[in-house]
N, C-alpha and C positions, 0 to 999 in steps of 0.2 A: 505494500501499499506506499503511496506517497500523498504527502502534503500538498491540497493547492490552495485552498483556501481554510479561513480558521472555519472549525465545523466541519469541513468536507475532506475528503479524499478521495485516491483515486483508486481501484484495482482493476488490476490488470489481468486478463483471460486468455480463452483460445483467439474469439474474433473479438473480443468485448472491451473496452473500458469504461470505466464504472465510473463516476462522479458520484458521490452521496453521503449523506451527511453519518457522522459517525455514530449517531444514533437509533438509525435506522437501517436494516438490511434485509435481506430474505428469510432470516431467522425471527426478526421482530414480525415480519408480516404474516409467518404460522399462528406465532404465537395470540395474535391478535385476531385472525380466524377463528381460531379457535376459542373465545371468548364470546363471540357471539352465535346465534341461530344463524342457520342450521348447523354450525358444526362444530358449537361446545358439546361436547362425549362424544365427539368423533374420534378415530382413529388416523391421525396423519399419514398420507405418504408422499414423500419429497421425492423425485426422480430428477437428477442433475447430472450434467458432464464436465462441469467448470468449475473452477477455485471460487468463482461468484455465487455458486451454488450450496457452499459446503455450511454457510450460516443454517441456510435454509433444510440440509440434511439431517445437521446436528440438533435443530428443534424439532423436528418431526420424529428421532428417536429420542428425547429428553421426553418428550411429550408420550412415549407409548408407541407412536408410529415407527412406520419403514422408512430408513433413508436408503437410496439405491443410486450405486455411483455408475454411469455409462460409460464405459472406455477406461482406457490406462490412466495413473496417475495416481498420486498418493490421496488418500480420503478417510474422512470420520465414518463416513455408512460401512455401515453392517454387512451388506448384500453393495451385489456388483452384478451389471449385466454389460456384454463385451458391443455393444451397439442400436443402433434404433430400430433397427428389424429386429432386436431380442426383447426390447420394450415392449414393442407390437404386441409381441408371439405374449409375452408376459403379461400383458394387461387383456388380451382377448383369452387368457385361463381362471381369471381371476372375476 
């Protein structure tokens, strides 16, 4: 992460650069969704393929849900799928 302006930082992903507040990330979004109907009490699933998805993966797992990393690379995800086609196959089986 690179500091841009006070309160903002950059996260460099595979095909993206995100400029975002330190107080907001994909994990914050997952936690926020889970506070409101129809998501409250549900088991979240977060699937991502980039470093920018790691906060969301961690939040889903922390909430008792599933975090899935797509492709190679380091991740906190407990599960991994090889590629997008594998994600489609997994979703079709649910």
